[in-house]
MMTF fields as JSON, N, C-alpha, C and O atoms, coordinates in Angstrom:
{
  "mmtfVersion": "1.0.0",
  "mmtfProducer": "UNKNOWN",
  "numBonds": 411,
  "numAtoms": 412,
  "numGroups": 103,
  "numChains": 1,
  "numModels": 1,
  "chainsPerModel": [1],
  "groupsPerChain": [103],
  "chainIdList": ["A"],
  "bondAtomList": [4, 2, 8, 6, 12, 10, 16, 14, 20, 18, 24, 22, 28, 26, 32, 30, 36, 34, 40, 38, 44, 42, 48, 46, 52, 50, 56, 54, 60, 58, 64, 62, 68, 66, 72, 70, 76, 74, 80, 78, 84, 82, 88, 86, 92, 90, 96, 94, 100, 98, 104, 102, 108, 106, 112, 110, 116, 114, 120, 118, 124, 122, 128, 126, 132, 130, 136, 134, 140, 138, 144, 142, 148, 146, 152, 150, 156, 154, 160, 158, 164, 162, 168, 166, 172, 170, 176, 174, 180, 178, 184, 182, 188, 186, 192, 190, 196, 194, 200, 198, 204, 202, 208, 206, 212, 210, 216, 214, 220, 218, 224, 222, 228, 226, 232, 230, 236, 234, 240, 238, 244, 242, 248, 246, 252, 250, 256, 254, 260, 258, 264, 262, 268, 266, 272, 270, 276, 274, 280, 278, 284, 282, 288, 286, 292, 290, 296, 294, 300, 298, 304, 302, 308, 306, 312, 310, 316, 314, 320, 318, 324, 322, 328, 326, 332, 330, 336, 334, 340, 338, 344, 342, 348, 346, 352, 350, 356, 354, 360, 358, 364, 362, 368, 366, 372, 370, 376, 374, 380, 378, 384, 382, 388, 386, 392, 390, 396, 394, 400, 398, 404, 402, 408, 406],
  "bondOrderList": [1, 1, 1, 1, 1, 1, 1, 1, 1, 1, 1, 1, 1, 1, 1, 1, 1, 1, 1, 1, 1, 1, 1, 1, 1, 1, 1, 1, 1, 1, 1, 1, 1, 1, 1, 1, 1, 1, 1, 1, 1, 1, 1, 1, 1, 1, 1, 1, 1, 1, 1, 1, 1, 1, 1, 1, 1, 1, 1, 1, 1, 1, 1, 1, 1, 1, 1, 1, 1, 1, 1, 1, 1, 1, 1, 1, 1, 1, 1, 1, 1, 1, 1, 1, 1, 1, 1, 1, 1, 1, 1, 1, 1, 1, 1, 1, 1, 1, 1, 1, 1, 1],
  "groupList": [{"groupName": "UNK", "atomNameList": ["N", "CA", "C", "O"], "elementList": ["N", "C", "C", "O"], "formalChargeList": [0, 0, 0, 0], "bondAtomList": [1, 0, 2, 1, 3, 2], "bondOrderList": [1, 1, 2], "singleLetterCode": "X", "chemCompType": "L-PEPTIDE LINKING"}],
  "groupTypeList": [0, 0, 0, 0, 0, 0, 0, 0, 0, 0, 0, 0, 0, 0, 0, 0, 0, 0, 0, 0, 0, 0, 0, 0, 0, 0, 0, 0, 0, 0, 0, 0, 0, 0, 0, 0, 0, 0, 0, 0, 0, 0, 0, 0, 0, 0, 0, 0, 0, 0, 0, 0, 0, 0, 0, 0, 0, 0, 0, 0, 0, 0, 0, 0, 0, 0, 0, 0, 0, 0, 0, 0, 0, 0, 0, 0, 0, 0, 0, 0, 0, 0, 0, 0, 0, 0, 0, 0, 0, 0, 0, 0, 0, 0, 0, 0, 0, 0, 0, 0, 0, 0, 0],
  "groupIdList": [1, 2, 3, 4, 5, 6, 7, 8, 9, 10, 11, 12, 13, 14, 15, 16, 17, 18, 19, 20, 21, 22, 23, 24, 25, 26, 27, 28, 29, 30, 31, 32, 33, 34, 35, 36, 37, 38, 39, 40, 41, 42, 43, 44, 45, 46, 47, 48, 49, 50, 51, 52, 53, 54, 55, 56, 57, 58, 59, 60, 61, 62, 63, 64, 65, 66, 67, 68, 69, 70, 71, 72, 73, 74, 75, 76, 77, 78, 79, 80, 81, 82, 83, 84, 85, 86, 87, 88, 89, 90, 91, 92, 93, 94, 95, 96, 97, 98, 99, 100, 101, 102, 103],
  "secStructList": [7, 2, 2, 2, 2, 6, 6, 7, 1, 7, 3, 3, 3, 3, 7, 1, 1, 3, 3, 3, 3, 3, 3, 3, 7, 1, 1, 7, 7, 7, 7, 2, 2, 2, 2, 2, 2, 2, 2, 2, 2, 2, 2, 2, 1, 2, 2, 2, 2, 2, 2, 2, 2, 2, 2, 2, 6, 7, 2, 2, 2, 2, 2, 2, 7, 1, 1, 2, 2, 2, 2, 2, 2, 2, 2, 2, 2, 2, 2, 2, 2, 2, 2, 2, 2, 2, 2, 2, 6, 3, 3, 3, 3, 3, 3, 3, 7, 7, 7, 7, 7, 7, 7],
  "xCoordList": [-19.748, -21.134, -22.051, -23.112, -21.644, -22.418, -22.544, -23.632, -21.439, -21.461, -22.371, -23.11, -22.311, -23.168, -24.633, -25.496, -24.916, -26.299, -26.961, -28.132, -26.213, -26.78, -26.375, -26.613, -25.763, -25.349, -24.512, -24.745, -23.545, -22.656, -21.653, -21.082, -21.444, -20.544, -19.115, -18.455, -18.64, -17.296, -17.281, -17.827, -16.664, -16.529, -15.065, -14.181, -14.811, -13.44, -13.329, -14.273, -12.17, -11.896, -10.468, -9.564, -10.282, -8.949, -8.379, -9.009, -7.173, -6.47, -5.325, -5.226, -4.467, -3.337, -2.368, -1.845, -2.124, -1.117, -1.614, -0.891, -2.839, -3.35, -4.826, -5.542, -5.241, -6.658, -7.037, -6.366, -8.103, -8.559, -9.849, -10.709, -9.979, -11.228, -11.6, -10.747, -12.899, -13.416, -14.633, -15.463, -14.723, -15.856, -16.089, -15.182, -17.318, -17.619, -16.971, -16.652, -16.793, -16.222, -17.181, -17.718, -17.402, -18.251, -19.718, -20.328, -20.293, -21.75, -22.252, -23.427, -21.421, -21.876, -21.476, -20.72, -22.004, -21.669, -22.268, -23.386, -21.536, -22.161, -23.145, -23.12, -23.984, -24.901, -24.096, -23.048, -24.569, -23.84, -23.52, -22.435, -24.458, -24.216, -23.075, -22.309, -22.963, -21.878, -20.54, -19.564, -20.512, -19.288, -18.904, -17.744, -19.858, -19.596, -19.091, -18.138, -19.733, -19.31, -17.905, -17.09, -17.619, -16.307, -15.225, -14.142, -15.512, -14.548, -14.239, -13.075, -15.267, -15.06, -14.268, -13.378, -14.596, -13.897, -12.405, -11.559, -12.088, -10.694, -9.942, -8.84, -10.532, -9.865, -9.708, -8.838, -10.531, -10.483, -9.678, -9.558, -9.133, -8.305, -6.967, -6.363, -6.52, -5.304, -4.098, -3.314, -3.934, -2.78, -2.764, -1.698, -3.931, -4.013, -3.561, -2.799, -4.025, -3.643, -2.143, -1.506, -1.586, -0.143, 0.647, 1.659, 0.189, 0.872, 0.846, 1.863, -0.292, -0.403, 0.501, 1.157, 0.545, 1.416, 2.882, 3.667, 3.251, 4.638, 5.005, 6.11, 4.083, 4.32, 4.398, 5.291, 3.465, 3.366, 4.633, 5.005, 5.286, 6.476, 7.785, 8.846, 7.708, 8.907, 9.709, 9.156, 10.998, 11.788, 11.751, 11.681, 11.797, 11.752, 10.416, 10.366, 9.328, 8.012, 7.982, 7.572, 8.416, 8.402, 9.316, 8.989, 10.447, 11.397, 10.905, 11.257, 10.094, 9.673, 8.247, 7.835, 7.505, 6.117, 6.02, 6.579, 5.31, 5.055, 3.967, 4.027, 2.969, 1.845, 1.571, 0.73, 2.274, 2.155, 0.73, 0.368, -0.083, -1.444, -2.285, -3.015, -2.178, -2.922, -2.391, -3.168, -1.087, -0.49, -0.855, -1.164, -0.826, -1.166, -2.649, -3.025, -3.493, -4.916, -5.101, -5.871, -4.39, -4.478, -3.952, -4.559, -2.842, -2.26, -3.192, -3.42, -3.732, -4.654, -5.868, -6.275, -6.443, -7.615, -7.274, -8.027, -6.142, -5.734, -5.52, -5.994, -4.822, -4.59, -5.881, -6.051, -6.795, -8.09, -8.896, -9.527, -8.879, -9.603, -9.007, -9.742, -7.69, -7.058, -7.53, -7.887, -7.526, -7.963, -9.461, -9.884, -10.252, -11.691, -11.977, -12.801, -11.304, -11.513, -11.173, -11.902, -10.074, -9.662, -10.682, -11.025, -11.157, -12.074, -13.488, -14.206, -13.902, -15.27, -15.327, -16.375, -14.215, -14.168, -14.574, -15.42, -13.943, -14.153, -12.822, -11.765, -12.866, -11.639, -11.341, -12.16, -10.177, -9.73, -8.399, -7.467, -8.321, -7.078, -6.664, -7.49, -5.36, -4.765, -3.743, -2.788, -3.951, -3.085, -2.458, -3.158, -1.138, -0.439, -0.717, -0.846, -0.802, -0.955, 0.276, 1.398, 0.068, 1.255, 2.009, 1.439, 3.282, 4.08, 3.688, 3.735, 3.309, 2.931, 4.078, 4.715, 4.33, 5.297, 4.602, 3.969, 4.719, 4.113, 5.208, 6.235, 4.972, 5.979, 5.453, 6.166],
  "yCoordList": [-46.97, -47.068, -46.713, -47.315, -45.748, -45.327, -46.47, -46.735, -47.14, -48.247, -49.373, -49.968, -49.657, -50.706, -50.299, -51.112, -49.052, -48.569, -48.696, -49.065, -48.391, -48.423, -49.665, -49.74, -50.638, -51.911, -51.669, -52.29, -50.77, -50.461, -51.604, -52.058, -52.062, -53.181, -52.858, -53.679, -51.686, -51.247, -49.727, -49.066, -49.187, -47.751, -47.393, -47.997, -46.414, -45.977, -44.483, -43.724, -44.08, -42.668, -42.378, -43.191, -41.216, -40.807, -39.828, -38.826, -40.132, -39.251, -38.565, -38.631, -37.91, -37.196, -38.134, -37.798, -39.302, -40.19, -41.608, -42.423, -41.9, -43.269, -43.274, -42.284, -44.423, -44.703, -45.731, -46.751, -45.457, -46.332, -47.005, -46.371, -48.293, -48.974, -49.903, -50.446, -50.061, -50.942, -51.664, -51.065, -52.951, -53.733, -54.911, -55.347, -55.425, -56.559, -57.833, -57.949, -58.76, -60.047, -61.106, -60.972, -62.138, -63.224, -62.877, -62.723, -62.753, -62.605, -61.167, -60.912, -60.242, -58.863, -57.969, -58.36, -56.753, -55.747, -56.066, -56.573, -55.775, -55.789, -54.615, -53.731, -54.602, -53.489, -52.206, -52.245, -51.071, -49.81, -49.486, -48.988, -49.764, -49.49, -50.339, -49.882, -51.565, -52.456, -51.88, -51.876, -51.397, -50.795, -49.57, -49.422, -48.704, -47.494, -47.79, -47.168, -48.742, -49.103, -49.683, -49.346, -50.557, -51.195, -50.16, -50.211, -49.223, -48.174, -47.327, -47.046, -46.923, -46.144, -46.947, -46.416, -48.219, -49.086, -49.162, -49.041, -49.359, -49.455, -48.168, -48.211, -47.045, -45.758, -45.414, -44.619, -45.996, -45.671, -46.653, -46.471, -47.676, -48.625, -47.948, -47.312, -48.086, -47.417, -47.766, -46.881, -49.033, -49.448, -48.748, -48.415, -48.528, -47.832, -46.381, -45.865, -45.735, -44.346, -44.227, -43.276, -45.181, -45.175, -45.341, -44.671, -46.226, -46.439, -45.164, -44.794, -44.496, -43.251, -42.174, -41.444, -42.065, -41.078, -41.366, -40.441, -42.635, -42.998, -42.57, -42.085, -42.749, -42.319, -40.798, -40.239, -40.137, -38.678, -37.983, -36.929, -38.56, -37.929, -38.594, -38.287, -39.494, -40.148, -39.114, -38.463, -38.95, -37.902, -37.931, -36.874, -39.112, -39.186, -38.686, -38.022, -39.009, -38.523, -36.995, -36.348, -36.436, -34.982, -34.293, -33.217, -34.898, -34.299, -34.342, -33.475, -35.343, -35.535, -35.098, -35.103, -34.727, -34.331, -32.829, -32.026, -32.469, -31.059, -30.533, -29.392, -31.381, -31.015, -32.179, -33.031, -32.222, -33.366, -33.675, -34.847, -32.66, -32.914, -33.61, -34.556, -33.137, -33.771, -35.175, -36.104, -35.33, -36.643, -37.651, -38.801, -37.243, -38.191, -38.541, -39.669, -37.591, -37.88, -38.956, -39.898, -38.812, -39.78, -41.151, -42.176, -41.167, -42.431, -43.109, -44.315, -42.348, -42.914, -43.537, -44.648, -42.816, -43.325, -44.592, -45.566, -44.579, -45.733, -46.963, -48.051, -46.801, -47.928, -48.428, -49.632, -47.508, -47.918, -48.702, -49.703, -48.257, -48.976, -50.362, -51.324, -50.469, -51.781, -52.743, -53.888, -52.263, -53.102, -53.4, -54.527, -52.412, -52.594, -53.67, -54.558, -53.584, -54.552, -55.965, -56.915, -56.092, -57.415, -57.989, -59.169, -57.147, -57.623, -57.885, -58.706, -57.192, -57.359, -58.1, -58.136, -58.685, -59.453, -58.598, -58.983, -57.433, -56.488, -56.359, -56.441, -56.16, -55.955, -54.46, -53.682, -54.075, -52.682, -52.653, -53.376, -51.807, -51.701, -50.246, -49.338, -50.061, -48.747, -48.956, -49.717, -48.276, -48.445, -47.111, -46.129, -47.084, -45.853, -45.547, -46.447, -44.261, -43.874, -44.313, -44.232, -44.772, -45.114, -43.834, -42.745, -44.001, -42.849, -42.514, -43.369, -41.289, -40.842, -40.048, -39.245, -40.277, -39.464, -38.916, -39.66, -37.631, -36.992, -36.62, -36.053, -36.945, -36.569, -35.512, -35.072],
  "zCoordList": [81.839, 82.247, 81.08, 80.912, 80.286, 79.123, 78.118, 77.608, 77.837, 76.885, 77.372, 76.588, 78.663, 79.218, 79.18, 78.85, 79.515, 79.535, 78.168, 78.074, 77.111, 75.758, 74.968, 73.762, 75.643, 75.016, 73.756, 72.719, 73.855, 72.737, 72.596, 73.588, 71.382, 71.149, 71.567, 72.202, 71.221, 71.615, 71.66, 70.777, 72.676, 72.819, 72.609, 73.217, 71.752, 71.487, 71.755, 71.537, 72.228, 72.479, 72.04, 72.233, 71.452, 71.015, 72.028, 72.365, 72.51, 73.427, 72.701, 71.475, 73.459, 72.861, 72.156, 71.093, 72.734, 72.174, 71.907, 71.335, 72.316, 72.184, 71.807, 71.956, 71.317, 71.112, 72.182, 72.337, 72.907, 73.977, 73.528, 72.916, 73.836, 73.521, 74.666, 75.369, 74.823, 75.868, 75.295, 74.611, 75.584, 75.085, 76.011, 76.721, 75.998, 76.866, 76.333, 75.15, 77.225, 76.875, 77.383, 78.482, 76.621, 77.092, 77.1, 76.042, 78.284, 78.412, 78.289, 78.557, 77.903, 77.725, 78.878, 79.768, 78.838, 79.837, 81.196, 81.28, 82.254, 83.582, 83.663, 82.807, 84.654, 84.867, 85.086, 85.73, 84.561, 84.744, 86.205, 86.502, 87.12, 88.537, 89.085, 89.934, 88.604, 89.026, 88.569, 89.318, 87.339, 86.801, 87.633, 88.017, 87.909, 88.683, 90.084, 90.552, 90.754, 92.113, 92.111, 92.97, 91.147, 91.079, 90.782, 91.365, 89.88, 89.543, 90.781, 91.064, 91.512, 92.742, 93.768, 94.433, 93.887, 94.833, 94.492, 95.379, 93.231, 92.792, 93.128, 93.673, 92.805, 93.029, 94.502, 94.858, 95.364, 96.783, 97.625, 98.836, 97.01, 97.748, 98.077, 97.214, 99.3, 99.751, 98.892, 98.547, 98.541, 97.729, 96.37, 95.853, 95.802, 94.513, 94.686, 93.868, 95.733, 95.994, 96.258, 95.806, 96.981, 97.267, 95.972, 95.771, 95.099, 93.822, 92.978, 92.391, 92.911, 92.138, 92.729, 91.985, 94.049, 94.69, 94.391, 94.184, 94.37, 94.061, 92.645, 92.404, 91.719, 90.339, 90.28, 89.643, 90.942, 90.885, 91.381, 90.866, 92.363, 92.938, 92.513, 93.057, 91.553, 91.036, 90.244, 89.357, 90.543, 89.895, 88.363, 87.736, 87.752, 86.285, 85.748, 84.712, 86.456, 86.033, 86.071, 85.107, 87.181, 87.332, 86.325, 85.826, 86.028, 85.092, 83.65, 82.851, 83.311, 81.92, 81.614, 80.454, 82.622, 82.408, 82.164, 82.912, 81.117, 80.836, 81.767, 82.226, 82.04, 82.898, 83.861, 83.573, 85.001, 85.912, 86.373, 86.481, 86.644, 87.116, 86.045, 86.338, 84.814, 83.719, 83.462, 83.241, 83.49, 83.236, 84.318, 84.006, 85.576, 86.642, 86.599, 86.918, 86.209, 86.03, 84.96, 85.148, 83.833, 82.732, 83.168, 82.859, 83.874, 84.344, 85.334, 85.244, 86.279, 87.279, 86.603, 86.942, 85.645, 84.926, 84.152, 84.182, 83.462, 82.671, 83.559, 83.231, 84.663, 85.567, 86.198, 86.393, 86.52, 87.076, 86.042, 86.38, 84.789, 83.733, 83.502, 83.275, 83.557, 83.395, 84.483, 84.204, 85.72, 86.844, 86.753, 87.011, 86.394, 86.228, 85.179, 85.4, 84.06, 82.982, 83.447, 83.16, 84.156, 84.639, 85.619, 85.553, 86.52, 87.556, 87.044, 87.614, 85.965, 85.46, 84.124, 83.478, 83.713, 82.466, 81.26, 80.453, 81.169, 80.065, 79.339, 79.963, 78.048, 77.288, 77.199, 76.71, 77.67, 77.614, 76.885, 77.238, 75.864, 75.089, 74.979, 74.881, 74.998, 74.765, 73.652, 73.811, 72.524, 71.366, 71.002, 70.757, 70.969, 70.59, 69.115, 68.284, 68.824, 67.43, 66.648, 67.148, 65.439, 64.63, 64.27, 64.211, 64.036, 63.594, 62.166, 61.282, 61.953, 60.613, 60.018, 60.7, 58.767, 58.059, 56.831, 56.083, 56.627, 55.473, 54.487, 54.86, 53.23, 52.239, 51.311, 50.409]
}
């Protein structure tokens, strides 16, 4: 919503393991209110909540997560942004940091 409000060409954010970017495609950003409503709608759909719960209680997820609450929050947000981008014709990318080696 911030990027749309200020007509930012591309917004990037650095996370623990990835760089996230979002930018408009085609005719530009939708109105910020449209983005907000669509994001809330996506997160409140029952199928989305069921999918997140399935991930949250999946044995491999629980066994490999250091902080399940933080990880599920990140996964939920990422999946919502992917769906939001698809539905509003926005480009959303998640790029893993390259492996760095220091000599």
